[in-house]
C-alpha positions, 0 to 999 in steps of 0.5 A: 734735502737728503744730502743736507741731512746726511751732511748733518749726520756726518758732522754730528759724528765728526764733532764727537770725534773732535771731542774725543781727539781733544782728550789727547792734546796738551799745551806745551806749557803744561807738558811737565810738572817741572820746568823743561830746559828746551836747550837740553831737550830741543822741542823742534828737533824732537818733533821733527822726522829725525827726532821722532826716529831717534825716539823710536830707536829708544823704544826697541823691540826688546824693550817692548817685549821686556816691558810687556812681559813684566807688565803681564806678571805685575798685572797678575800680582795685582789681581791675585784673587782672580784664579782666571789669570793663569799663566797662559792668560798673562802670556796673552796679556803681553801679546796684546801690547806686543801687537798694539804698541808697534801700531802706536809707534808707526803712527807716531813716526808718520804723524808730526805730534807738534800742532800749532793752532789758534782760534779765529778770535785769538788770531784776530786779537793778535795772540800768538798761536798755541803750541800743542802735542796731540794725535792728528789722525785719531780716526785712522789710528782708532780703526787700526787699534779696533782691528787688533782689539777685535782679533784679541776679543775673537780669540777670547770669546769662549766661556770666560775667556773674554774676562781677560779684557777686564785686565787690559787697562792695567797691562797697557798702563804698566807697559806704557810707564816702562816705555815712557821711562826711557824717554826724555821729558819732551819725548814723553809729552809727545808720545804719552797721548798715544799711550793714553789713547790705547789705554782708554780704547779698551775701556771707554767706547768712544769709537762706538759713541762716534759711530752711534752719532751717525744715526742723528743729526746736529739738530736732534735733541738727543745729539745736542744733549750728548755733545754739550755734556761731553764737552764738559765731561772733564769738569763733571768728572772732577766735581764728582771726584772731589765730592767722593774724595771728601766722603772717603778722605781716609780711604787708602789701598796699596796703591795710595789714597784718593788724593794720590795723583795716580789714583786721582787720574785713574778715578777721573778716567773712570768717571769719564768712562761712565759718562761715555757709556751713559751717552752711548746708551742714550744714543742706542736707545737701550741699557745693554752696554751698561748692563752687559759690559760696564757693570761686569768690567767694574765688578772684576776690576774694582773689586780685584783692586780692593775697592769697596763696592759702596765707594763705586755706588757712591761715586756713581750716584755723585756723578749722576747727580752732577749730570742731572744738575746740568740738564734742562727740563727737556733734557731730563725727559730724554736722559732720566731713564738712562741715568736711573738705569745706570744707577740701578745696574750698579746697585744690583751688584752684590 
């Protein structure tokens, strides 16, 4: 009986890992906003061992170094009002991508990014398998990234040094854009999931959520709630974003308005981040990570980018209302204190 219970617990964590992994899978048909000439950019070759090696040759050590340093300088310009970002801090930002990007390249070289898959229903119906790009061993890569991230946090644990973590997403995003720019469209599609994973790893606690799930089995009410809502997290984020963009239709910052594609992607990721933090709190049984991590991160990053806090507050309210509308009566009993706790924590910021 104990072995069965342990199996259910392991399975619960693995199922959340599968939801996490699915974030970085893209169908070949959707890898580009414009049609790709596969005669010019052969898919099979790009995904082969030889093709991936060719891709790595384009992403040279010098390019990574230049991209990292340029990204750190640009990140400092974005957050000019933060006196904390001094010269030595921007050097440390560049060091982070200098250390983690080679890890991504190592896994990209080792793991074929081309995935041919089909569901049992599709197979029985005689449908052709889907061709997708993704990260085949996300757990192993996440463990390696955690080592790098833990070392980085340990070096910046004193005083306000830890605040540098708030600016890592910008550092990674800008560095990744420079690296992807030298690749052809198919190479971009296959390597971008790795860049996305790194950017989200430092801001969204997916790894900790999966670890927290090991304390539950699939039959528990809390776990079932979390799994069901996470499977619909992208749709929940999109609905909240659409409502927010309607209420702030005239809003714009130097990066663009809410309808700008880059702004939209960033906002959707932020809504996803809020959801993972919410469910991590539920599984851990307290609001610690919201109060001590999420709110502080948002305070520095969003305000640093000129985003008014009333927009953050409204976005949070719209997100939580959307989540609440999808809960059953029993689920509301389990989740309401955490929904209210997140809202109160955001509203308490000056």
